[in-house]
N, C-alpha and C positions, 0 to 999 in steps of 0.2 A: 653548408650541412646541408641535407634534401627537407624538404619542405612539403605542406600537405599535397600528397599525390593525388593530383586531377587526372589521373592516367586512363587510358583504356588501351587495354590490350587486345593486338590481334584475332580473330576468332578461329576458328579450326574445325574442320569435322573430328569428332571423336574416334579415335583409334580404336576399332572392337579387341586387339590385344590388351591395349591400357586398359580398356574397359571389363574388360573379364577379368581381368588380374585385383581393380580396384573393387568389383562386388566384396571379396572376402579374403582377397590377398592368399588365394592359393594358387598354386602353380596348374595343379589337378583340374583348372576348373578351364585350362586353356585347350584348344584343339591341340589332340593328340598327335599331330605332325607338327607342331609347335613348341612341343617339350619331349623333342626327343633327344635333348642333351641330357635331361633328368634322369642319372642314375638311384633308384631307392633300393634300399636293402629288403630282402625276403621279410613279408611280415615277421616270420617267426624270430628273425637274427636281432638280435641287441649285440651294442657295442659295448667294451671293458669301458673301464675309464680312460681317457687319454688318448683312448682309440682315433686315429683319421680315417672316415670312408673316401669313398674314389672323389676325386678331385673333379669337380663338376666345369666344363668350356659353355659358358653361355655366348651364342655369336653376339655381337657388339649390337646388333639392330633390335634382335629379341631383346636382350639387356636392357636398353634405352626403352623400348615401350613397357617392359616391367615396372623400368624407373619412374614413369610415370602414373602405371598406375598404383602403386605402393605409397605414390607421395601424400597420398590425402590420408594418409592414416599418421606423417608427421606433421603434417597440418591438422589433424582432429578433427576432420568436416566430414560430413555423409557422403556417401557414395551418389554420383550424379549433381551434387550442387558446384557451386563456383569453387576455383580452387582459386581468386586470387584475394590474397589477404594483406594489410598492412601491420608494419611494424611501426613502432614507437621506439622512440628515444629521447627523454624530454618535450620539448615542442618541436622536433621534427619528424618526419616519417615518410616510411620508404612503402610504397605498393610493389608486391610480387607475385608475378602470374607462376605459383607452384605448379600447376598444369603445365608450364611450358619447359619443366627440364628436361634437359637433355643429355647424353652421355657419349665419349669417343672415348676408343681405347686404342692405345700404343702399347711398346715392349716397357714395362715398368713404370708406367701412366694410364692412370684415368682420369680425364679430365669431363668433369660436370658442369654443366651450366643452367642458368636461368634468365629469364626475361623479367626487367625490375623496371621502374619507372618513379617520375614525382614531377609537379608542376612547375621545376626549374629546369626540367629536360624538355625538348622539343616534339621525342619520342621514345618509347621506351628502349632500354639497351638490353642487348644480352652480354653478361656477364661471366668468363668461365673461371673456373676453379681446377688449376690441375692439382691431383693429388698422387705424389710419388709410393708405389706399393710394388712389391714384389713381384719377380718375374716366374714362368716355370722352372727355372735351374736354379733360382736363387731367390726363395721365398722368405718374405717377411711379416708372416701372421699377420696380426691385424695392425702391424705399424703402418701408420699413415704419414706424410708430410707435407706441408704446405706451406705457401709465401704468408707473408704477414698482411699482404696488402694485396688487394684484388687489380687486376687489369680492367679500368671501369673510369668513368669520368670523376675530376675528385671530389665531387662534393657527393660521389656514391662512394668510393675509395677511403674518404676518411673518415666518414663517421659509421659504416655500416660493413667494410673488410671482414671483420672478425664473425658476426651474425651470418653473411652472406654462405662463410665458408664452411659454419656450423652445421648450417641449414643441407650444404650440400653432400658434408661426410654422414652427416643421421641420416639423409637418404638412401647415402648407398649402404650405409651399416645395416640398415632397415631393410632393405631389398635381401642383402646377403641373408639376413636373419630369419626372414622368412621361407627362402628357398632353403639354405640348411636344413629346418626344422620340418620340411616335406620329405627328406632323403631317408629317417627313419629314426630310428630312438635308442636311449644308450639302457645299459642294466636297471638303471631305475622306472624305466618306463618314461625318461623325458625326452621330447626334441633334441636332436642334436643341433648344433649351435655352429657358427662360422668359425673355423679356426686360421682360417686365412684367405686374405683377399688380394689376388694377383693380375698383371694382365699382361698380354702380348698382343701384337696388332690386332685389331680386330676381334680380339675373343677377351672377356670377363673371367676368370678363374674365382672360384669359390672352393673352400676345403671341408666340408664339414667335418664336425668330429664331437666323440662324447667330452661331458664335461670331466675335469678331472676331482679325483676324489680329494678333498681336504678335509675330511674329518678328523685327519689324524692331527692338524694343527690347532683344533681344537685344544685348548686349556684344562 
C-alpha cells in the first residue's frame, strides 16, 4: 500500500487557456478564437423539457486544457493555488497532482490521466483511466464504464484504483456540466445540463439538454 507521500511533482508553465477557465469556470472567458466550437442558443430561446441542444464538438487539445482549468473546482481549491492534494485511507496516503490531469479522445473512449506519487515510488507515475463512452453514431447518454483496476504500480492500483477512477470521472463530468450550462437555458430558466458525453478521434462530444419535467411523478 502507498505510504506517506514525500513526492515532488515536476513543475510546468501555466497554460493560458487553463488559467482563464480556472478563474470562473466559464467558456465565455476564453479568447474568441478558442471557443468557436461553442454553439449557444439565442438569448430569447428556451428549450422545452427533455429537448436536446446542438451537439458540441470540442477539439481534444482544447478539452484537455479546459479539464486542467476545471479540476480546481473538483478538488475545491482557490484559483491560482497549488493543485497537489493528498488522499488518505487509514494509514496510507497518496499525493495527487490534480493540475497534471490530461485527456485523450478516440472513437468511443475518453482516457483521463493524472500524476500520482508516494514515498515508495522513485518518481511520480501517470495513471491512465480509460472511460468507455458513446460515439456520434451510437450515443450512450452519460453512461461510462471503466476497468475495476487502473494500470499502475501494484501499491497504487491495489489501494487507490476506485479513488483515481472516481476523480477522473468527476472531473470529466464537471467539465461537461459547465460547458453545457453556457449553451442556454430551459423553460424554467435553468442552465442546460449534459445529456451525453461521447468521443471520436481527437474530439470530445458533449450534448447539452433541458431537464426533464418530473413533476408528474410526484404523489
